[in-house]
C-alpha positions as CSV (number, residue, x, y, z in Angstrom):
1,M,27.0,61.7,-24.8
2,D,29.9,63.5,-23.3
3,Q,32.1,61.8,-20.5
4,T,29.9,63.7,-17.9
5,E,26.8,62.2,-19.3
6,T,28.1,58.9,-19.7
7,A,29.4,58.9,-16.0
8,S,26.0,60.0,-14.8
9,F,24.2,57.3,-17.0
10,L,26.5,54.5,-15.5
11,D,26.1,55.5,-11.9
12,L,22.4,55.2,-12.5
13,L,22.5,52.0,-14.3
14,R,25.0,50.5,-11.8
15,K,22.7,51.5,-8.8
16,T,19.6,50.1,-10.7
17,F,21.3,46.8,-11.4
18,R,22.7,46.7,-7.7
19,D,18.9,47.5,-6.5
20,I,17.6,44.7,-8.5
21,S,20.5,42.4,-7.2
22,M,19.6,43.2,-3.6
23,L,16.0,42.8,-3.7
24,P,14.9,40.4,-0.9
25,I,12.9,38.3,-3.4
26,P,13.8,36.0,-6.0
27,T,14.4,37.8,-9.4
28,I,14.1,36.0,-12.8
29,S,15.2,37.3,-16.1
30,A,13.4,35.6,-19.3
31,V,15.7,36.2,-22.3
32,S,14.2,34.7,-25.6
33,S,16.4,36.5,-28.2
34,R,19.5,38.4,-27.4
35,A,21.2,39.9,-24.3
36,L,24.1,41.5,-25.2
37,G,26.0,44.4,-23.6
38,G,23.8,45.9,-21.1
39,G,21.1,43.5,-21.7
40,L,23.1,40.7,-20.5
41,E,24.3,42.9,-17.4
42,L,20.7,43.2,-16.4
43,A,20.1,39.8,-16.7
44,L,23.4,39.0,-14.4
45,A,21.6,41.2,-11.7
46,T,18.9,38.6,-11.1
47,Q,19.2,35.4,-9.3
48,F,17.9,33.2,-12.1
49,R,18.1,33.4,-15.9
50,V,15.8,31.5,-18.2
51,F,16.8,31.5,-22.0
52,S,15.6,29.9,-25.0
53,P,17.9,27.6,-27.2
54,V,18.3,30.4,-29.6
55,T,19.0,33.1,-27.1
56,E,22.7,34.8,-27.9
57,A,24.2,36.2,-24.8
58,G,27.3,38.3,-24.5
59,L,29.5,41.1,-23.6
60,P,30.7,42.6,-27.0
61,E,32.2,45.8,-25.5
62,T,35.7,45.1,-26.1
63,R,34.9,45.1,-29.5
64,L,33.8,48.6,-29.4
65,G,36.8,49.7,-27.4
66,I,35.2,49.8,-24.0
67,I,34.7,47.2,-21.2
68,P,31.4,46.1,-19.4
69,G,30.2,48.9,-17.2
70,A,27.2,48.0,-15.4
71,R,29.2,45.5,-13.4
72,G,29.1,42.4,-15.8
73,T,32.9,42.0,-15.3
74,I,32.1,41.3,-11.5
75,R,28.9,39.4,-12.0
76,L,29.8,36.9,-14.7
77,P,32.8,35.4,-13.0
78,E,30.7,34.8,-10.0
79,I,28.1,32.9,-12.2
80,V,30.3,31.1,-14.7
81,G,33.8,31.3,-13.3
82,R,36.6,33.7,-14.3
83,T,38.2,31.7,-17.1
84,R,34.8,31.3,-19.0
85,A,33.9,35.0,-18.0
86,A,37.4,36.0,-19.3
87,D,36.9,34.2,-22.5
88,M,33.5,36.1,-23.0
89,V,34.6,39.4,-22.0
90,L,38.0,39.6,-23.8
91,T,36.7,37.9,-27.2
92,G,33.2,39.5,-27.3
93,R,32.1,35.9,-27.6
94,R,28.3,35.5,-27.7
95,V,26.9,32.1,-26.5
96,T,23.8,30.4,-27.5
97,G,21.3,29.3,-24.9
98,V,22.4,25.7,-25.0
99,E,25.9,26.8,-24.2
100,A,24.8,29.2,-21.6
101,L,23.0,26.1,-19.7
102,R,26.1,24.2,-19.9
103,I,28.4,26.8,-18.5
104,G,25.9,27.9,-16.1
105,L,24.8,31.2,-17.4
106,C,21.3,30.4,-17.5
107,D,19.4,28.1,-15.1
108,R,16.6,26.8,-17.5
109,L,16.3,26.3,-21.1
110,C,12.7,26.5,-22.6
111,G,11.5,26.2,-26.1
112,T,12.5,23.6,-28.6
113,V,15.9,23.6,-30.6
114,P,15.3,24.5,-34.1
115,E,15.9,22.0,-36.7
116,A,18.8,22.7,-39.0
117,S,16.5,22.6,-42.1
118,S,14.1,25.3,-40.7
119,D,15.2,28.7,-41.0
120,N,13.5,30.5,-38.3
121,V,11.6,29.6,-35.1
122,S,9.0,32.3,-34.4
123,D,10.1,35.1,-32.3
124,S,6.9,35.0,-30.4
125,T,7.0,31.4,-30.0
126,M,10.2,31.4,-28.2
127,R,9.0,34.6,-26.0
128,E,6.2,32.7,-24.8
129,A,8.0,29.7,-24.0
130,V,10.7,31.3,-22.1
131,L,8.1,33.6,-20.6
132,E,6.2,30.3,-19.4
133,G,9.4,28.9,-18.3
134,A,10.3,31.7,-16.1
135,L,6.5,32.0,-14.6
136,K,6.8,28.4,-13.9
137,M,10.0,28.7,-12.0
138,A,8.2,31.6,-10.2
139,T,5.3,29.6,-9.4
140,E,7.7,26.7,-8.0
141,I,9.3,29.0,-5.5
142,C,6.1,30.4,-4.5
143,E,5.0,27.0,-3.4
144,G,7.4,27.1,-0.7
145,A,6.7,28.6,2.7
146,P,6.7,32.3,2.5
147,G,8.9,32.6,5.6
148,A,11.7,30.2,4.4
149,V,12.2,31.5,0.6
150,G,13.9,34.7,2.1
151,P,16.1,33.2,4.7
152,A,16.8,30.5,2.3
153,M,18.1,33.5,-0.2
154,K,20.1,34.8,2.6
155,A,21.7,31.7,3.5
156,V,22.6,30.8,-0.3
157,Y,23.8,34.2,-1.1
158,G,25.4,34.9,2.4
159,S,28.0,32.4,1.7
160,S,29.1,32.0,5.5
161,D,28.2,29.3,8.0
162,S,27.2,31.9,10.6
163,V,24.5,33.4,8.1
164,A,23.1,30.0,7.4
165,D,23.0,29.0,10.7
166,H,21.2,32.3,11.7
167,E,18.6,31.8,9.0
168,Y,18.1,28.1,9.9
169,Q,17.5,29.1,13.6
170,N,15.0,31.8,12.5
171,V,12.8,29.3,10.4
172,V,13.0,26.2,12.8
173,K,10.9,28.1,15.0
174,S,8.1,29.0,12.6
175,E,4.5,27.7,12.3
176,D,5.4,27.3,8.6
177,R,8.0,24.7,9.3
178,N,5.7,22.5,11.5
179,E,3.0,22.8,8.7
180,G,5.4,21.6,6.1
181,L,6.6,18.8,8.3
182,R,2.9,17.7,9.2
183,A,1.8,17.9,5.3
184,F,4.7,16.0,4.4
185,Q,3.7,12.9,7.1
186,E,0.3,13.0,6.1
187,K,1.1,13.3,2.1
188,R,-0.8,16.5,1.4
189,K,0.0,19.9,0.0
190,P,1.1,22.3,2.9
191,Q,-1.1,25.4,3.9
192,Y,1.4,28.0,4.6
193,K,0.3,31.0,6.5
194,G,3.7,33.0,6.6
195,R,4.3,32.6,10.2
């Protein structure tokens, strides 16, 4: 690719990842093996990341004479902190799923840690465990009131008191709020209607 083609490609990639990050619904990446460079940048564009213990994640671009081009240098520090992000970006170091969970890069770890004596854990086994974990997380989110999930996301990612207050005022008047409180008192599962 020449420089013009590279610039066009990066513009499209950045727009795509930005669009994913701006979706009004929770997004989850399921990574069972490697997420390097653009693969990790895609995962960083989602709100949640589910890894396996053997996942390898990193931004190795400096080893290739470039830097992450799809906003990994912006999103990674927001998630793991500036110093940890600098370590990963400047050294090109890869982290395992276990370390990713410890530093906050992933939100859930699914699958078993392979024993030192075993050579390999089946890729399909890890893939299934991670996908199952991501689907479980999605199901747990969907069990919340439909009219509360979006406002809760805005409150969390809006990062200001006024945004959080505004979203709370919107949901406190909802039928789903009343149903949720009644169900809690009656010790039953709520039947939300999205109103």
